[in-house]
Gaussian input, Z-matrix of N, CA and C with variables (Angstrom, degrees):
# hf/3-21g

backbone

0 1
 N
 C     1     B1
 C     2     B2     1     A1
 N     3     B3     2     A2     1     D1
 C     4     B4     3     A3     2     D2
 C     5     B5     4     A4     3     D3
 N     6     B6     5     A5     4     D4
 C     7     B7     6     A6     5     D5
 C     8     B8     7     A7     6     D6
 N     9     B9     8     A8     7     D7
 C    10    B10     9     A9     8     D8
 C    11    B11    10    A10     9     D9
 N    12    B12    11    A11    10    D10
 C    13    B13    12    A12    11    D11
 C    14    B14    13    A13    12    D12
 N    15    B15    14    A14    13    D13
 C    16    B16    15    A15    14    D14
 C    17    B17    16    A16    15    D15
 N    18    B18    17    A17    16    D16
 C    19    B19    18    A18    17    D17
 C    20    B20    19    A19    18    D18
 N    21    B21    20    A20    19    D19
 C    22    B22    21    A21    20    D20
 C    23    B23    22    A22    21    D21
 N    24    B24    23    A23    22    D22
 C    25    B25    24    A24    23    D23
 C    26    B26    25    A25    24    D24
 N    27    B27    26    A26    25    D25
 C    28    B28    27    A27    26    D26
 C    29    B29    28    A28    27    D27
 N    30    B30    29    A29    28    D28
 C    31    B31    30    A30    29    D29
 C    32    B32    31    A31    30    D30
 N    33    B33    32    A32    31    D31
 C    34    B34    33    A33    32    D32
 C    35    B35    34    A34    33    D33
 N    36    B36    35    A35    34    D34
 C    37    B37    36    A36    35    D35
 C    38    B38    37    A37    36    D36
 N    39    B39    38    A38    37    D37
 C    40    B40    39    A39    38    D38
 C    41    B41    40    A40    39    D39
 N    42    B42    41    A41    40    D40
 C    43    B43    42    A42    41    D41
 C    44    B44    43    A43    42    D42
 N    45    B45    44    A44    43    D43
 C    46    B46    45    A45    44    D44
 C    47    B47    46    A46    45    D45
 N    48    B48    47    A47    46    D46
 C    49    B49    48    A48    47    D47
 C    50    B50    49    A49    48    D48
 N    51    B51    50    A50    49    D49
 C    52    B52    51    A51    50    D50
 C    53    B53    52    A52    51    D51
 N    54    B54    53    A53    52    D52
 C    55    B55    54    A54    53    D53
 C    56    B56    55    A55    54    D54
 N    57    B57    56    A56    55    D55
 C    58    B58    57    A57    56    D56
 C    59    B59    58    A58    57    D57
 N    60    B60    59    A59    58    D58
 C    61    B61    60    A60    59    D59
 C    62    B62    61    A61    60    D60
 N    63    B63    62    A62    61    D61
 C    64    B64    63    A63    62    D62
 C    65    B65    64    A64    63    D63
 N    66    B66    65    A65    64    D64
 C    67    B67    66    A66    65    D65
 C    68    B68    67    A67    66    D66
 N    69    B69    68    A68    67    D67
 C    70    B70    69    A69    68    D68
 C    71    B71    70    A70    69    D69
 N    72    B72    71    A71    70    D70
 C    73    B73    72    A72    71    D71
 C    74    B74    73    A73    72    D72
 N    75    B75    74    A74    73    D73
 C    76    B76    75    A75    74    D74
 C    77    B77    76    A76    75    D75
 N    78    B78    77    A77    76    D76
 C    79    B79    78    A78    77    D77
 C    80    B80    79    A79    78    D78
 N    81    B81    80    A80    79    D79
 C    82    B82    81    A81    80    D80
 C    83    B83    82    A82    81    D81
 N    84    B84    83    A83    82    D82
 C    85    B85    84    A84    83    D83
 C    86    B86    85    A85    84    D84
 N    87    B87    86    A86    85    D85
 C    88    B88    87    A87    86    D86
 C    89    B89    88    A88    87    D87
 N    90    B90    89    A89    88    D88
 C    91    B91    90    A90    89    D89
 C    92    B92    91    A91    90    D90
 N    93    B93    92    A92    91    D91
 C    94    B94    93    A93    92    D92
 C    95    B95    94    A94    93    D93
 N    96    B96    95    A95    94    D94
 C    97    B97    96    A96    95    D95
 C    98    B98    97    A97    96    D96
 N    99    B99    98    A98    97    D97
 C   100   B100    99    A99    98    D98
 C   101   B101   100   A100    99    D99
 N   102   B102   101   A101   100   D100
 C   103   B103   102   A102   101   D101
 C   104   B104   103   A103   102   D102
 N   105   B105   104   A104   103   D103
 C   106   B106   105   A105   104   D104
 C   107   B107   106   A106   105   D105
 N   108   B108   107   A107   106   D106
 C   109   B109   108   A108   107   D107
 C   110   B110   109   A109   108   D108
 N   111   B111   110   A110   109   D109
 C   112   B112   111   A111   110   D110
 C   113   B113   112   A112   111   D111
 N   114   B114   113   A113   112   D112
 C   115   B115   114   A114   113   D113
 C   116   B116   115   A115   114   D114
 N   117   B117   116   A116   115   D115
 C   118   B118   117   A117   116   D116
 C   119   B119   118   A118   117   D117
 N   120   B120   119   A119   118   D118
 C   121   B121   120   A120   119   D119
 C   122   B122   121   A121   120   D120
 N   123   B123   122   A122   121   D121
 C   124   B124   123   A123   122   D122
 C   125   B125   124   A124   123   D123
 N   126   B126   125   A125   124   D124
 C   127   B127   126   A126   125   D125
 C   128   B128   127   A127   126   D126
 N   129   B129   128   A128   127   D127
 C   130   B130   129   A129   128   D128
 C   131   B131   130   A130   129   D129
 N   132   B132   131   A131   130   D130
 C   133   B133   132   A132   131   D131
 C   134   B134   133   A133   132   D132
 N   135   B135   134   A134   133   D133
 C   136   B136   135   A135   134   D134
 C   137   B137   136   A136   135   D135
 N   138   B138   137   A137   136   D136
 C   139   B139   138   A138   137   D137
 C   140   B140   139   A139   138   D138
 N   141   B141   140   A140   139   D139
 C   142   B142   141   A141   140   D140
 C   143   B143   142   A142   141   D141
 N   144   B144   143   A143   142   D142
 C   145   B145   144   A144   143   D143
 C   146   B146   145   A145   144   D144
 N   147   B147   146   A146   145   D145
 C   148   B148   147   A147   146   D146
 C   149   B149   148   A148   147   D147
 N   150   B150   149   A149   148   D148
 C   151   B151   150   A150   149   D149
 C   152   B152   151   A151   150   D150
 N   153   B153   152   A152   151   D151
 C   154   B154   153   A153   152   D152
 C   155   B155   154   A154   153   D153
 N   156   B156   155   A155   154   D154
 C   157   B157   156   A156   155   D155
 C   158   B158   157   A157   156   D156
 N   159   B159   158   A158   157   D157
 C   160   B160   159   A159   158   D158
 C   161   B161   160   A160   159   D159
 N   162   B162   161   A161   160   D160
 C   163   B163   162   A162   161   D161
 C   164   B164   163   A163   162   D162
 N   165   B165   164   A164   163   D163
 C   166   B166   165   A165   164   D164
 C   167   B167   166   A166   165   D165
 N   168   B168   167   A167   166   D166
 C   169   B169   168   A168   167   D167
 C   170   B170   169   A169   168   D168
 N   171   B171   170   A170   169   D169
 C   172   B172   171   A171   170   D170
 C   173   B173   172   A172   171   D171
 N   174   B174   173   A173   172   D172
 C   175   B175   174   A174   173   D173
 C   176   B176   175   A175   174   D174
 N   177   B177   176   A176   175   D175
 C   178   B178   177   A177   176   D176
 C   179   B179   178   A178   177   D177
 N   180   B180   179   A179   178   D178
 C   181   B181   180   A180   179   D179
 C   182   B182   181   A181   180   D180
 N   183   B183   182   A182   181   D181
 C   184   B184   183   A183   182   D182
 C   185   B185   184   A184   183   D183
 N   186   B186   185   A185   184   D184
 C   187   B187   186   A186   185   D185
 C   188   B188   187   A187   186   D186

   B1=1.4436
   B2=1.5257
   B3=1.2957
   B4=1.4570
   B5=1.5285
   B6=1.3394
   B7=1.4627
   B8=1.5254
   B9=1.3289
   B10=1.4576
   B11=1.5317
   B12=1.3121
   B13=1.4625
   B14=1.5269
   B15=1.3234
   B16=1.4646
   B17=1.5254
   B18=1.3265
   B19=1.4527
   B20=1.5239
   B21=1.3020
   B22=1.4613
   B23=1.5260
   B24=1.3282
   B25=1.4570
   B26=1.5315
   B27=1.3285
   B28=1.4581
   B29=1.5272
   B30=1.3131
   B31=1.4556
   B32=1.5268
   B33=1.3075
   B34=1.4576
   B35=1.5283
   B36=1.3290
   B37=1.4654
   B38=1.5191
   B39=1.3272
   B40=1.4630
   B41=1.5269
   B42=1.3287
   B43=1.4634
   B44=1.5238
   B45=1.3327
   B46=1.4623
   B47=1.5265
   B48=1.3252
   B49=1.4622
   B50=1.5195
   B51=1.3165
   B52=1.4645
   B53=1.5234
   B54=1.3152
   B55=1.4626
   B56=1.5267
   B57=1.3254
   B58=1.4606
   B59=1.5196
   B60=1.3140
   B61=1.4609
   B62=1.5296
   B63=1.3207
   B64=1.4727
   B65=1.5234
   B66=1.3014
   B67=1.4623
   B68=1.5177
   B69=1.3268
   B70=1.4615
   B71=1.5198
   B72=1.3235
   B73=1.4659
   B74=1.5286
   B75=1.3188
   B76=1.4608
   B77=1.5326
   B78=1.3212
   B79=1.4639
   B80=1.5286
   B81=1.3212
   B82=1.4680
   B83=1.5168
   B84=1.3213
   B85=1.4658
   B86=1.5204
   B87=1.3167
   B88=1.4554
   B89=1.5279
   B90=1.3206
   B91=1.4569
   B92=1.5264
   B93=1.3256
   B94=1.4634
   B95=1.5297
   B96=1.3013
   B97=1.4568
   B98=1.5337
   B99=1.3271
   B100=1.4652
   B101=1.5282
   B102=1.3310
   B103=1.4609
   B104=1.5218
   B105=1.3248
   B106=1.4584
   B107=1.5278
   B108=1.3172
   B109=1.4674
   B110=1.5256
   B111=1.3305
   B112=1.4626
   B113=1.5221
   B114=1.3164
   B115=1.4644
   B116=1.5197
   B117=1.3051
   B118=1.4619
   B119=1.5256
   B120=1.3199
   B121=1.4530
   B122=1.5279
   B123=1.3113
   B124=1.4559
   B125=1.5202
   B126=1.3049
   B127=1.4554
   B128=1.5241
   B129=1.3292
   B130=1.4629
   B131=1.5209
   B132=1.3163
   B133=1.4516
   B134=1.5244
   B135=1.3004
   B136=1.4541
   B137=1.5233
   B138=1.3077
   B139=1.4583
   B140=1.5232
   B141=1.3196
   B142=1.4644
   B143=1.5252
   B144=1.2947
   B145=1.4551
   B146=1.5255
   B147=1.3166
   B148=1.4633
   B149=1.5209
   B150=1.2904
   B151=1.4530
   B152=1.5166
   B153=1.2903
   B154=1.4494
   B155=1.5192
   B156=1.2979
   B157=1.4513
   B158=1.5237
   B159=1.2887
   B160=1.4541
   B161=1.5206
   B162=1.2999
   B163=1.4578
   B164=1.5179
   B165=1.2855
   B166=1.4562
   B167=1.5191
   B168=1.2795
   B169=1.4463
   B170=1.5292
   B171=1.2978
   B172=1.4496
   B173=1.5133
   B174=1.2685
   B175=1.4603
   B176=1.5190
   B177=1.3174
   B178=1.4558
   B179=1.5222
   B180=1.2900
   B181=1.4673
   B182=1.5376
   B183=1.3001
   B184=1.4644
   B185=1.5212
   B186=1.2975
   B187=1.4554
   B188=1.4733
   A1=109.62
   A2=115.31
   A3=119.68
   A4=110.97
   A5=116.66
   A6=119.74
   A7=111.22
   A8=117.33
   A9=120.34
   A10=111.23
   A11=116.69
   A12=119.53
   A13=110.27
   A14=117.96
   A15=120.26
   A16=110.27
   A17=117.92
   A18=121.64
   A19=110.75
   A20=117.38
   A21=121.10
   A22=109.93
   A23=116.74
   A24=121.17
   A25=110.29
   A26=118.41
   A27=122.24
   A28=110.12
   A29=117.06
   A30=120.86
   A31=110.37
   A32=116.88
   A33=122.08
   A34=110.47
   A35=117.72
   A36=121.40
   A37=110.40
   A38=117.16
   A39=121.15
   A40=110.43
   A41=117.33
   A42=121.57
   A43=110.94
   A44=116.06
   A45=119.36
   A46=110.88
   A47=116.99
   A48=119.69
   A49=111.18
   A50=116.75
   A51=120.80
   A52=110.48
   A53=116.67
   A54=120.55
   A55=110.85
   A56=117.61
   A57=120.76
   A58=110.75
   A59=117.18
   A60=121.17
   A61=111.16
   A62=115.95
   A63=119.93
   A64=110.19
   A65=117.79
   A66=121.07
   A67=112.06
   A68=116.73
   A69=120.57
   A70=110.67
   A71=117.55
   A72=121.04
   A73=110.58
   A74=117.38
   A75=120.74
   A76=110.13
   A77=117.44
   A78=120.89
   A79=110.69
   A80=117.31
   A81=120.10
   A82=111.43
   A83=117.35
   A84=119.88
   A85=111.60
   A86=116.00
   A87=120.49
   A88=111.46
   A89=116.63
   A90=119.79
   A91=113.09
   A92=117.85
   A93=119.42
   A94=113.91
   A95=118.18
   A96=120.30
   A97=112.91
   A98=119.95
   A99=118.60
   A100=113.16
   A101=117.19
   A102=119.66
   A103=110.96
   A104=116.98
   A105=120.23
   A106=111.45
   A107=117.18
   A108=120.38
   A109=110.03
   A110=117.46
   A111=120.84
   A112=110.21
   A113=117.24
   A114=120.48
   A115=110.82
   A116=117.25
   A117=120.31
   A118=111.23
   A119=116.93
   A120=120.52
   A121=113.63
   A122=118.73
   A123=119.93
   A124=111.44
   A125=117.21
   A126=121.44
   A127=109.75
   A128=117.03
   A129=121.43
   A130=111.62
   A131=118.57
   A132=121.60
   A133=112.76
   A134=117.95
   A135=121.07
   A136=110.23
   A137=117.48
   A138=121.42
   A139=107.51
   A140=117.05
   A141=117.96
   A142=110.87
   A143=114.90
   A144=120.55
   A145=108.92
   A146=115.95
   A147=122.06
   A148=109.98
   A149=115.95
   A150=119.02
   A151=108.94
   A152=115.39
   A153=120.88
   A154=108.01
   A155=114.23
   A156=116.95
   A157=108.87
   A158=114.65
   A159=120.43
   A160=108.36
   A161=115.37
   A162=119.44
   A163=108.35
   A164=115.10
   A165=121.65
   A166=108.33
   A167=115.58
   A168=119.21
   A169=107.55
   A170=113.68
   A171=119.48
   A172=109.33
   A173=115.19
   A174=120.08
   A175=109.66
   A176=114.39
   A177=118.96
   A178=108.82
   A179=115.97
   A180=116.93
   A181=110.46
   A182=115.12
   A183=118.50
   A184=110.11
   A185=114.05
   A186=119.26
   A187=111.72
   D1=-30.71
   D2=-179.71
   D3=-66.66
   D4=-38.70
   D5=-177.85
   D6=-69.26
   D7=-33.16
   D8=178.36
   D9=-66.09
   D10=-42.90
   D11=-179.21
   D12=-69.03
   D13=-32.76
   D14=178.66
   D15=-69.68
   D16=-38.90
   D17=178.52
   D18=-66.23
   D19=-41.30
   D20=178.52
   D21=-65.92
   D22=-35.72
   D23=-179.39
   D24=-66.77
   D25=-38.09
   D26=179.49
   D27=-66.43
   D28=-43.68
   D29=178.25
   D30=-65.42
   D31=-38.90
   D32=179.72
   D33=-64.81
   D34=-40.88
   D35=178.19
   D36=-64.66
   D37=-41.79
   D38=178.19
   D39=-63.32
   D40=-40.92
   D41=179.06
   D42=-63.99
   D43=-39.97
   D44=178.97
   D45=-66.72
   D46=-41.13
   D47=178.90
   D48=-65.13
   D49=-41.74
   D50=178.04
   D51=-64.48
   D52=-43.01
   D53=178.81
   D54=-64.62
   D55=-39.12
   D56=177.18
   D57=-63.63
   D58=-42.59
   D59=-179.66
   D60=-65.38
   D61=-46.21
   D62=-179.79
   D63=-65.89
   D64=-41.11
   D65=178.52
   D66=-63.68
   D67=-40.28
   D68=177.90
   D69=-66.05
   D70=-41.38
   D71=179.01
   D72=-63.72
   D73=-42.67
   D74=178.94
   D75=-65.14
   D76=-41.20
   D77=179.87
   D78=-63.56
   D79=-43.68
   D80=179.43
   D81=-65.02
   D82=-41.36
   D83=176.85
   D84=-63.75
   D85=-40.71
   D86=-179.47
   D87=-63.93
   D88=-34.43
   D89=-178.47
   D90=-84.59
   D91=-33.72
   D92=-172.95
   D93=-97.86
   D94=-32.92
   D95=-176.24
   D96=-60.63
   D97=-44.68
   D98=177.02
   D99=-60.27
   D100=-35.32
   D101=179.25
   D102=-64.94
   D103=-42.23
   D104=178.66
   D105=-66.98
   D106=-39.44
   D107=179.86
   D108=-66.41
   D109=-43.96
   D110=178.68
   D111=-63.35
   D112=-43.56
   D113=179.76
   D114=-64.01
   D115=-36.41
   D116=-178.97
   D117=-68.52
   D118=-46.34
   D119=-174.20
   D120=-85.22
   D121=-10.64
   D122=179.11
   D123=-99.17
   D124=14.92
   D125=178.66
   D126=-66.23
   D127=145.10
   D128=179.98
   D129=-72.93
   D130=-19.21
   D131=-178.60
   D132=-76.60
   D133=-17.54
   D134=-175.69
   D135=-70.58
   D136=-46.72
   D137=-178.28
   D138=-111.45
   D139=116.38
   D140=179.07
   D141=-68.51
   D142=143.56
   D143=-177.36
   D144=-95.02
   D145=80.14
   D146=-178.24
   D147=-104.82
   D148=56.78
   D149=179.49
   D150=-87.80
   D151=125.48
   D152=177.03
   D153=-103.60
   D154=137.42
   D155=179.12
   D156=-76.74
   D157=135.16
   D158=179.93
   D159=-94.82
   D160=116.68
   D161=177.19
   D162=-122.52
   D163=135.95
   D164=178.24
   D165=-114.76
   D166=134.49
   D167=176.00
   D168=-101.31
   D169=117.65
   D170=-179.92
   D171=-93.98
   D172=131.29
   D173=179.09
   D174=-103.64
   D175=142.60
   D176=176.57
   D177=-74.48
   D178=139.49
   D179=177.10
   D180=-64.62
   D181=138.03
   D182=-178.47
   D183=-73.89
   D184=141.96
   D185=-177.41
   D186=-104.83

């Protein structure tokens, strides 16, 4: 009975380590991936800044 509990304990430890690793990887992706996506799409090179100033010339009505 002792050997069965030791074998289950080894598998349980491996499962916990795997779960910790996967959880850490998911947490890091969740925290860093949005930052990279925002940085990529908020670049100034993506949208050219072709703003033209709108000026209107008002003429005085002739008298």
